[in-house]
LUMBAKE-324499 format. One record per atom (N, C-alpha, C): residue in one letter; x, y, z. Coordinates in steps of 0.2 Angstrom, whole numbers, plus 2048, in hexadecimal, padded with zeros to 3 digits. Layout:
// LUMBAKE-324499
AXYZ...
END
This chain:
// LUMBAKE-324499
XB148EB266XB178E426BXB138E0268XB0A8E426AXB058DE26BXB068DD261XB058E425DXB048E1256XB068DD254XB0F8DC256XB138D7253XB0F8CE256XB0E8CE25CXB0C8C825EXB088C525BXB038C9256XAFD8C5255XAFC8C424CXB058C624BXB058C5245XB048BD243XB098B9247XB0B8B2244XB038AE247XB008B224DXAFA8AF24CXAF38B1243XAF18B5244XAF08B623EXAF28B2238XAF88B2236XAFB8AD22EXAFA8A7231XAFA8A6237XAF98A1238XAF289B237XAEF8A023BXAE78A023AXAE589E231XAEB8A322FXAE68A4225XAEA89D223XAF089B227XAF5898224XAF1891222XAEE88D22AXAE788822BXAE488722AXADF88E226XAD8892221XADB88D21CXAE189221AXAE288E20FXAE3885213XAE7884218XAE687B215XAE087A216XADC87B21BXAD587621BXAD3879215XAD187C20EXACF88020AXAD187A205XAD9879206XADC873201XADC869202XAD986C207XAD886420BXAD0864207XACC869207XAC6868207XAC68661FEXACA86A1FBXAC88671F4XACC8621EFXAD385F1F4XAD885B1F1XAD28541F2XACD8531F3XACC84C1F4XAC384D1ECXAC38531E8XABF8551E5XAC68541DDXACC8561E0XAD08571DCXAD384F1DAXAD184A1DEXAD38451DBXAD08401D9XACB8401DAXAC183D1DAXAC483A1D3XAC583D1CDXAC683B1C8XACB8351C6XAD28361CCXAD882F1CDXAD482A1D0XACF82B1D3XACE8271D8XAC78211D6XAC48261D5XABF8261D0XABE81F1C8XAC68211C7XAC681B1C1XAC78131C2XAC280F1BCXAC280A1BEXAC48051B5XACE7FF1B6XACD7FE1B0XAC97FE1ACXAC47F91AFXABD7FB1AAXABA7FC1A5XABD8031A6XABA80D1A5XABF80B19FXAC580719DXAC780B19BXAC8808191XAC4807192XAC2804188XABC808185XABA80A18AXAB680F189XAB7817187XABA81618EXAC181D18DXAC481F188XAC8817182XACA81917DXAC581A179XAC1819176XABB81B173XABA823172XAB882517BXAB882E178XABF831179XAC482F179XACA830176XACC833171XACB82C16DXACB82B165XAC4831163XAC0832165XABB837164XABE83D163XABF84216BXAC4846169XACA849165XACC842165XAD4844161XAD1844158XACC842155XACA84414FXACB84B14FXACE84E156XACF855151XAD685614DXAD785014DXADF85114BXAE1853144XADB856140XAD6856138XAD485C13AXAD086113FXACE866140XAD086B13CXAD586D13DXAD787613AXAD8874132XADD86C130XADE86D129XAD886A128XAD2867127XACA86A125XACA870126XAC987312CXAC6879129XACB880124XACF87D126XAD5884120XAD3880116XAD287B117XAD0876111XAC887910CXAC687A113XABF87B112XABE88210DXAC1886112XAC388D111XAC788E10BXACC88A107XAD188C103XACB8870FCXACB8810FDXAC787C0F7XAC187E0F7XABA87C0F9XAB587D0F7XAB38840F7XAAC8830F4XAAB8880EEXAA288B0F8XAA28850FCXA9B8850FFXAA088B105XA96890104XA97896107XA94894111XA9589B114XA9489811AXA8D89811EXA8789811BXA8189311CXA8188E117XA8488E112XA8588710FXA89881117XA8E88211AXA8F87E11CXA8D87E123XA89883125XA84882129XA7D87E128XA7B87E123XA7887A120XA7B872120XA8187011FXA8286C11DXA86869126XA8486E12BXA8886A130XA80868134XA7B86C12FXA75865131XA73860130XA7485F12AXA75858126XA79852128XA7E85612CXA85851131XA8484E136XA7F85613AXA7C852140XA7484E13EXA7584C139XA70846139XA7183E13DXA7583B13BXA78836140XA76836145XA7783B149XA7783B14FXA7183C153XA6A83D14FXA6583C151XA6283714EXA6483414BXA6282C149XA6582614BXA6982B152XA6C826155XA6D81F15AXA6381D159XA5F81B15FXA5F81515AXA60814150XA6080F14DXA6880A14FXA6A811151XA7280C153XA7080815AXA6E80B160XA70809168XA69804166XA66803160XA617FE162XA667F7160XA6A7F9159XA6A7F4158XA717F015DXA767F215FXA797F1165XA777F0167XA707EF16BXA6E7EB171XA6C7E916FXA6B7E616AXA637E2168XA687DB162XA6D7DE160XA6F7DB158XA767D915CXA7A7D415CXA817D115DXA837D0154XA887D3156XA8B7D114EXA927CD150XA927C714CXA967C314CXA987C2155XA927C0159XA917C0160XA967C4165XA917CA161XA967D3164XA917D6164XA917DA168XA8C7E2168XA907E616AXA967E316FXA9B7EA16CXAA07EC168XAA27E516AXAA87E5166XAAB7E715EXAA47E315AXAA27E4153XAA17EB151XA9D7EB157XA9A7F6151XA9F7F8153XAA47F815CXAAA7FF159XAAD7FD152XAB07F7152XAB57F714AXAB07F9143XAAB7FA142XAA57FC13EXAA4801140XAA4807145XAA580B146XAAB810143XAB180C146XAB980A143XAB980E13CXAB7809138XAB8808131XAB380E12CXAAD80F131XAAA81412CXAAE81A12BXAB381B132XAB7823135XABC822130XAC081D12FXAC681B12CXAC181E124XABC81D121XABA81C11AXABA82311AXABA82711FXAB582C11DXABC83211DXAC183011FXAC7835122XACB83111AXACD82C116XACE829111XACB83010DXAC782D10CXAC0833106XAC383B107XAC383F10DXAC684510DXACC84510CXACF84010DXAD7843108XAD7840102XAD683D100XAD483A0FAXAD083E0F4XACC8440F7XACA84A0F5XACE8500F6XAD38510FBXAD78560FBXADD8530F5XAE084D0F4XAE584B0F2XAE584C0EAXADB84A0EAXAD98490E2XADC8450E1XADD83E0E5XADD8360E0XAD28350E1XAD18350E2XAC78370E6XAC883A0DFXAC383A0DAXABF83E0D5XAB883C0D0XAB68370D5XAAD8360D4XAA983A0D5XAAD8420D8XAA68440D9XAA984B0DAXAA58520DDXAA88580DCXAAD8580E2XAAF85C0E4XAB785C0EBXAAF85E0F2XAAC8620F1XAA58640F5XAA185F0F5XAA085B0F3XA9C8580F3XAA08520F8XAA784E0F5XAAC8480FCXAAD84E100XAAE8510FFXAAC856107XAA785210FXAA0855107XA9D85210DXA9B84A10DXA9D84710AXA9C84010CXAA283E10EXAA883F10FXAAC83E114XAAB84111AXAA884711BXAA784A122XA9E845125XA9C842120XA9783C122XA97835126XA9C833122XA9F82D126XAA382E12BXAA583412CXAAD834131XAA6836138XA9E839138XA9B83813BXA9783113AXA96832138XA90829139XA9582313EXA9B82313EXAA181F13FXAA3823145XAA1828146XAA082C150XA9B828152XA9782A14DXA8E827153XA8D822155XA9081D152XA92816153XA96813159XA9C815157XAA0816160XA9F818163XA9B81F163XA97822168XA9282216CXA8E81C168XA8981616BXA8B81016FXA8E80E16DXA93809171XA9780D177XA97811178XA9D81217DXA99816182XA92819180XA8E81B187XA89817189XA87810185XA8580A186XA8980918CXA9080618BXA95804191XA9780A195XA94811196XA97814197XA908121A1XA8C80F19CXA8880F1A1XA858071A4XA898031A2XA8C7FC1A3XA927FA1A6XA957FF1A7XA9F7FD1ACXA9C7FF1B3XA968001B4XA938021BCXA8F7FF1BEXA907F81C4XA8E7F61C5XA877F71CAXA817F41CAXA7B7F71CEXA7B7F51D4XA807ED1D4XA7F7EA1DBXA867E81DBXA877E61E5XA8E7E61E7XA8E7DF1E8XA967DF1ECXA987D81EAXA977D31EBXA8F7D61EFXA8D7CF1F3XA867CE1F0XA867D21ECXA7D7D21E5XA797D41E8XA787D91EDXA747DD1EFXA747E61ECXA6E7E71EBXA6E7EF1E9XA757F41EBXA787F41E7XA7B7FB1EBXA768021E9XA788081EDXA7280E1F1XA748101EBXA6D8151E7XA6C8191E3XA7181F1E1XA728231E6XA788271E6XA7F8241E6XA8181F1EAXA8681E1E5XA8681D1DCXA848181DCXA818161D4XA8181D1D0XA7E8211D4XA7E8291D0XA8582D1CFXA8882A1D6XA918301D6XA9482C1D3XA948241D3XA988221CCXA958211C3XA8E8241C5XA918221BEXA8F82A1BBXA9082F1BDXA928351BDXA9A8361BBXA9D8321C3XAA58311C0XAA682F1B8XAA18291B6XAA78261B0XAA382B1AAXAA08301AAXA9F8381A4XAA38391A7XAA483E1AEXAAA83F1AEXAB283E1A9XAB18371ABXAB88341A9XABB8351A0XAB08321A2XAB2835196XAB083A193XAB083E193XAB0848195XAB9849194XABC843199XAC084719BXAC8843196XAC483D196XAC883818DXAC883E188XAC1840188XABE845181XAC284B181XAC484E187XAC8852187XACF85118AXAD284B189XAD784C188XAD8849180XAD684517EXAD6842179XAD584B16FXAD1852175XAD2855172XAD985A172XADA85B177XAE085E179XAE7858177XAE8852173XAED851173XAEC85316CXAE8855169XAEA856162XAE785B15FXAE8863162XAE4865165XAEB86B160XAF186E164XAF6872160XAF886C15AXAFA867159XAFB865154XAF586314FXAEF86514FXAEE86414AXAEA86E146XAEF872149XAF3878146XAF8875143XAFF872146XB04873144XB0586D13CXB0086913DXAFF865139XAFD869133XAF886A133XAF5870130XAFA87812AXAFD87812EXB0487C12DXB08879129XB0B87112AXB10870128XB1186C123XB08867123XB0786111FXB00864118XB0185F115XAFD861110XAF685E113XAF186210FXAEC85F113XAE9859111XAEA85410CXAEC84C10AXAEF84C112XAF4849113XAF9846114XAF584711CXAF284D121XAF084B127XAE984C128XAE484C121XADF846122XAE183E124XAE883D120XAE883411FXAEE832128XAF083912BXAF0837131XAEB834138XAE5836133XADD839138XADB82F138XAE182B133XADE826134XAE282313CXAE582613DXAE7824142XAE182414AXADE82914BXAD882814FXAD382214FXAD2821149XACE81814BXACF81414DXAD5816149XADA80F14FXADD80F154XADB813158XADB811160XAD7812162XACF81015DXAC980C160XAC880415DXAC9806159XACE7FE159XAD17FA15DXAD57FD160XADC7F7164XAD77F716CXAD27FD16CXACF7FD171XAC87F6173XAC67F316EXAC57EF16CXAC77E616BXACF7E7169XAD47E2167XAD77E116CXAD67E6171XADD7E3178XAD77E217DXAD37E4180XACD7E5185XAC97E0183XAC37DE185XABF7D8184XAB67DA187XAB77E2184XAAE7E218BXAA87DD184XAA47DF187XA9D7DC182XA977DC189XA937DC189XA8F7DF18CXA897D618CXA8A7D4191XA847CC193XA7C7CF18FXA797D6191XA727D9192XA707D8187XA697D5188XA6A7D4182XA627D5182XA5D7D917DXA567D817DXA537D8178XA4E7D3173XA4B7D416EXA497DA16AXA4C7DB164XA4C7E215EXA437E5162XA447EA162XA3F7EE164XA3C7F415DXA397EF159XA3B7F3154XA337F9151XA317FC157XA30801156XA35807155XA3C80615CXA4080915BXA44808152XA43801153XA4A80014DXA44801146XA427FF144XA3D80113FXA3A80913FXA3A809143XA39810145XA3E816142XA45816146XA4A81A142XA4C81513BXA4D81113CXA4F811133XA4881312DXA42813132XA4081612BXA4081C12FXA41820130XA43828131XA4882812DXA4D82312FXA5482512AXA53826125XA4E82211DXA4A821119XA48826116XA4482A11AXA4482D119XA45836119XA4B83911FXA5083A11EXA5483B119XA57836118XA59836110XA5783710AXA50834109XA4C837102XA4D83E105XA4A840109XA49849108XA5084A106XA5684A108XA5D84C109XA6084A0FFXA5B8450FEXA618470F6XA5B8460F3XA548480F5XA4D84C0F1XA4F8540F1XA528530F2XA5385D0F3XA4D8610F5XA4985C0FBXA418620F7XA458690FEXA3F8700FEXA3F877101XA3F875109XA4387910CXA42878113XA45871115XA4486C112XA48864114XA4A864119XA5286811DXA53866122XA5186A128XA4A86E127XA4587012DXA4286B12DXA3F86712AXA3B860127XA3E85C12AXA4385D12BXA4585412FXA48854134XA4985C137XA4A86113DXA4485D142XA3B85E13FXA3785D143XA34857141XA3685313DXA3484A13BXA39848142XA3F84A145XA45849145XA4084B14FXA3F84E14FXA3D84F156XA3584B159XA3284D154XA2E847157XA2F83C154XA3283C151XA35836152XA39834158XA3B83A15AXA41836161XA3B837166XA3983F167XA3583D16DXA2F837170XA2D837167XA28830167XA2B827169XA31827169XA38823169XA36822172XA3A82A172XA3D82A17CXA37827180XA3082817BXA28827180XA2A820183XA2B81D17DXA2A81517CXA2F812182XA37816182XA3A812188XA3A81518BXA3781E18CXA3681D196XA2F81C19AXA2B817196XA25815199XA2581119FXA2A80F1A1XA2B8091A6XA2D80F1ACXA2F8121A9XA3381A1AFXA2D81F1B3XA2D81E1B9XA278211BCXA258291BBXA1F82D1BDXA218311BAXA238391BCXA258381C1XA2A83E1C6XA3083B1BFXA368371BEXA398341BCXA388391B6XA338391B2XA3083A1ABXA338411ACXA2F8471B0XA2D84A1AFXA3684F1AEXA3984A1B5XA3F84E1B6XA4684F1AEXA438491ACXA478461A5XA4684C1A0XA3F84F1A1XA3B85419EXA3D85819EXA3D85A1A4XA418631A2XA468641A2XA4885E1A6XA528601A3XA5286019DXA4F85A19AXA52859192XA5085F18FXA4B863190XA4A86818FXA4F87318EXA4F86F196XA53874195XA5C871194XA5F86E193XA6586C18FXA6486B185XA5C86C184XA5D86B17DXA5E87217BXA5A876182XA5A87F17EXA6388317FXA6687D187XA6B87D185XA7187E17FXA6F87817CXA74878174XA6F876170XA6A87A16FXA6687F16AXA68887167XA6F886168XA7188D168XA7488F161XA7489515DXA77897157XA7C899158XA82898153XA8989A155XA8C89E14DXA908A314EXA908A714BXA948A313FXA9189D142XA9489913CXA9C89A139XA9F897135XAA489612EXAA889F130XAA48A312FXAA88AD12CXAAB8AE132XAAA8AE135XAAE8B113CXAB48AB13AXAB38A713BXABB8A213BXABE8A5133XABC8A612FXABD8A9128XAC28AE12AXABC8B312CXABE8B712FXAC68B9132XAC48B9136XACE8B513CXAD38B6138XAD18AF133XAD68B112DXAD78B512AXAD38B6127XAD68BE121XAD88C5124XAD48C712AXAD58CC12EXAD88CE133XAD98C9137XADC8C7140XAE48C413CXAE28C1136XAE88BC135XAED8B7137XAE68B213EXAE68AC13EXAEA8A713AXAEF8A413FXAF289E139XAEF89913DXAF1892137XAF0889139XAF288A141XAF888C142XAFD88A148XAF888E14DXAF689514DXAF5897153XAEC893154XAEA89214FXAE388D151XAE4886154XAEB887153XAED87F154XAEE88115DXAF088515EXAF288A167XAEC88B16CXAEA88E167XAE189016AXADF88716BXADC884165XADA87F169XADB87B171XAE387C16FXAE6875175XAE687B17AXAE6883179XAE5883184XADF884185XAD9882180XACF881181XAD387D183XAD6876180XAD686D183XAD686D18AXADD87218BXADF871192XADA874197XAD987A196XAD487E19AXACE87919CXACB874196XAC4871196XAC886B199XACE86919BXACD86419EXAD08651A6XAD286A1A8XAD386C1B0XACC86D1B2XAC88701AEXAC08731B2XABD86C1B4XABE8671ADXAB98621AFXABA85F1B5XAC385D1B5XAC58581BBXAC485E1C3XAC78641C0XAC68681C7XABB8681C7XAB686A1C5XAB186D1C6XAAF8641C6XAB385C1C7XAB08561C7XAA78561CBXAAC8591D1XAA38541D6XA9F85C1D6XA9D8601D2XA9B8641D4XA978621CEXA9B8611C6XA9685E1C1XA928591C3XA938511C6XA9084D1C9XA8B84C1CFXA8C8501D3XA888541DAXA8285A1D9XA848611D6XA808661D4XA7A8631CFXA758661CDXA6F86B1D0XA6E8691C6XA6E8661C2XA708691BCXA6C86E1B6XA678721BBXA6587C1B8XA6A87D1BDXA6D87D1C2XA718831C5XA798821C1XA7C87D1BEXA8087C1B9XA7F8811B4XA7C87E1B0XA788801A9XA788881AAXA748871AEXA748931AEXA798971AEXA7D8921B3XA858961B5XA858961AEXA8988F1ABXA8A8911A4XA8A89419EXA8389519DXA8089A197XA818A219BXA828A21A2XA828AA1A2XA8A8A919DXA8F8A61A1XA988A81A0XA988A6198XA938A0195XA938A218EXA938A818CXA8F8AE18CXA888B2189XA8E8B718BXA918B9191XA998BA190XA9F8BB18DXA9F8B218EXAA58B3188XAA68B2185XAA18B417FXA9E8B6176XA9F8BD177XAA08C017DXAA38C817BXAA98C917AXAAD8C717AXAB38C9178XAB38C8170XAB18C416DXAB28C1164XAAF8C7161XAA78C9165XAA78CD164XAA98D6164XAAE8D5169XAAF8DC166XAB98DB164XAB88D5164XAC08D315CXABD8D8157XAB68D4155XAB28D714CXAB48E214EXAB28E4152XAB08E9153XAB78EE157XABB8EB155XAC48EE158XAC58ED15FXAC28EB162XAC88EB16AXACD8EC169XAD08E3166XAD68E4167XADD8E8165XAD98ED161XADA8F315EXADF8F8164XAD78FA169XAD98FB16EXADA8F7177XADC8F3177XADF8EE17AXAE58EC177XAE98EC172XAEF8EF170XAF38F5173XAEE8FA171XAF2901172XAF1902177XAED8FF17DXAEE902184XAEF8FF187XAEF8F7187XAF28F218BXAF48EC18AXAF98EF183XAFC8ED17EXAFD8E517CXAF78E117BXAF78D817BXAF18DE172XAF08D716EXAEB8D7169XAE88D2166XAE68D0163XADE8CC161XAE18C4161XAE78C2164XAEA8BD166XAE88BB16CXAEB8BE16FXAEB8BF179XAE28BE179XADF8C1178XAD78C4177XAD48BC174XAD78BA16EXAD28B216DXAD78AD173XADC8AF176XADD8A7179XAD98A8180XADA8AF181XAD78AD188XAD18AB18AXACC8AD183XAC48AE183XAC48A6182XAC78A417CXAC889B17CXACA896180XACE899189XACC89618DXAC8897191XAC689E191XABF89E197XABA89B195XABB89918AXAB589818AXAB1891187XABA88B18AXAB9885187XAB688018AXAB8881191XAB587C194XAAD87A194XAAA880193XA9F880194XA9E87818FXAA287818AXA9E876186XA9D86C189XAA086D18AXAA1862191XA9F867196XAA1868199XA9C86A19FXA968681A0XA9286E19AXA8C86B19AXA89866198XA8E861196XA8C85C196XA8A85519DXA8D8551A0XA908511A5XA8A8521A9XA878581ACXA808551B0XA7C84F1ABXA798501A3XA7384F1A0XA768481A0XA7D84519EXA7F83F19EXA7E83A1A4XA7F8401A7XA7E83A1B1XA778391B1XA7383C1AEXA6B83D1B1XA698351AAXA6B8381A6XA6982E1A0XA6B82C1A3XA7382B1A6XA758261A7XA738201ADXA6F8241B3XA6D8231B6XA668201B7XA628201B3XA5981E1B1XA5B8181AAXA628181A9XA638151A0XA6080D1A6XA5A80B19FXA578031A2XA5B7FE19FXA5A7FA1A1XA607F31A0XA5C7F119CXA637EE198XA5D7ED18EXA5E7F018CXA5D7F618AXA5D7FF188XA6180018AXA667FF18CXA6980418FXA6E808186XA6F806182XA7280917BXA6D80C179XA6580B178XA6380D177XA5F81317AXA6081417FXA5C817183XA6281F183XA6581B185XA6C822183XA6C82517CXA6B81F178XA6D82416FXA6682916FXA61826174XA5D82C171XA5D833177XA5E83017CXA6083B17DXA6483C178XA6A837177XA6E83D176XA6B83D16CXA6883A168XA6783E164XA60844166XA5F84316AXA5D84916DXA6084F16DXA6584F172XA6A851173XA6D85416CXA6D850167XA71850161XA6C85615CXA6685415FXA6085915BXA5F85F15DXA60863162XA6186A164XA6786E161XA6E869160XA7286915AXA71869155XA6A868153XA6B86B148XA6286F149XA61871151XA5E878150XA6487D152XA6987C157XA6F882154XA6F88414FXA7087D14AXA7587D142XA7088113DXA6A88113FXA6288513EXA6288913EXA6388D144XA63891145XA68898140XA71892141XA76897141XA74897136XA74891136XA7189412DXA6C89A12AXA6689A12FXA6289E131XA668A512FXA6A8A7139XA6D8AD137XA748AF130XA768A712DXA7A8AD128XA778AC121XA708AB121XA6D8AC11DXA6C8B411AXA6B8B7122XA668BC123XA6C8C2122XA728BE126XA7A8C2128XA7F8C0122XA7E8C211CXA848BC118XA8A8BF119XA8E8BD119XA928BA11CXA988B9115XA9C8BB112XAA28B610FXAA88B610FXAAB8B410CXAB28B3109XAB68BB109XAB78BC10DXAB88C4108XAB28CC10BXAAF8CA10EXAAA8CB10DXAA68CD115XAA98D0119XAA68D0121XAA28D5126XA9D8D9120XA9B8DD121XA968DD128XA938D7125XA8C8D412BXA908CF130XA948CE130XA988CC136XA958CD13DXA968D213EXA958D8144XA8F8D6146XA878D6142XA838D4145XA818CE146XA838C8141XA838C4142XA848C114AXA8B8C514AXA908C1153XA8B8C4157XA848CA158XA838CB15DXA7E8C915FXA7B8C8158XA748C4156XA758BB15BXA7B8B9158XA7C8B215BXA7C8B0161XA7E8B6164XA828B516DXA7E8B716EXA758BA16DXA718C0172XA6E8B5172XA6B8B516DXA6A8AE16BXA6B8A7172XA718A9171XA768A3173XA738A417CXA728A917DXA748AA187XA678AA189XA648AE182XA5D8AC183XA5A8A5183XA5B8A017EXA5889D180XA5A896186XA63895187XA6389218BXA5F895193XA6189C195XA5D89F19AXA5589F19AXA5389E193XA4A89D198XA4A898195XA4C896195XA4888E197XA4A88A19FXA5188C1A0XA548891A6XA4E88C1ACXA4D8921AAXA4A89A1B0XA428961AEXA3C8941A6XA368911AAXA3788C1ABXA3B8861ABXA3B87E1ACXA4087B1AFXA458811B2XA4987E1B6XA4687B1BFXA4387E1BFXA3F87D1C8XA3B8771C7XA378741C2XA368721C0XA3A8681BEXA418681BEXA458631BEXA4385F1C5
END
């Protein structure tokens, strides 16, 4: 009889423990809701539109495979050039900080950015529909993609600056707020920004695949004009401007313009190792400009930002397999447009859930601790893709009853949060130390450095595709390519974290 009397007690204890755990998690889960402010809405709409640009992704990727003559190595090299507007973000940042257009330092630049993006969409539509013929299809693709990137960069600069300005440094009585409170609110703005971006991705992820399957490529690109319209609405419906203005820092603006001119000359001149030369020059220019902007910070803060930036740089400067793997999944595994739409939608849902659930950890935990586990998890989750190439799906289908598509869905769902999660700790750190009057320039410079890391990753991808040549229909070198890319993607960030982690 005694054992029957003990059972309700044990059950009650377990139930009480579950309730306590639920109560502990509830505040964390509700943090993004309680942290939202109406003043955040315009910049969140811009971030949403950024994510929703993915509405053309599947159609664009399929069009590249079907109509363009570019190899996987060529596409990786083009990716380097397309990354360059992000690396000269400091020019746009200085303009936004110091040069109002029609009396506006925020709204006018958003509208200019939307005009660039819309022009890029029209260029892609004209190339796909063959009603723009002044150049080859390959060159029109590059032009359209570059216009979209430039428009996105301009809007992103303004949104980044606003993400630091919407958080007041003083309370209602005019007294300075505690640093911890400011840092937490800035972190929440970054979480909400990533969530808006993720929701934008989610809203079009499945749709991008369905549109690619049902409509002509030209029509999908024209539908993409809806996206810059969202950003335009954000500045037309809401009045958001900055009262902070400083004189032009010609070291930043002049240096950035001069650097852009040199990059353009190298690109048009076709110099040998032009991309590598541009990368080295970019690193030198950005580091010099960061030195000018951070001279006013104390030495301890400078060291913390330096070591954290090195770690994040290494985390982002990792190669991928390139377009060859995508082509292989189409030709060999028979994945189609609709499946890729569903895959992206699943990944977007998981990313949003992860950011929402772990908002507390992302805004309050150590940068190095978060990135270490993200790097380990990312390396582990690259294994299923390698396994698919070597026939893993054939074994699972025979033994476990599920094949390649199920493995792809599971892997995409598990890996999807990491790109967004890895950025939040760094963005919070950048926002916290953004100097008044230099917020757009500061954010743009740090973002330029982080995007330069992506250029480093693209260069590595190009080199790997030159060593392991993957062509449409010939995938014999894809296996070694996948393995090498996975090893580098693990070694680079882990090595940086182990060496610099304790110094942050």
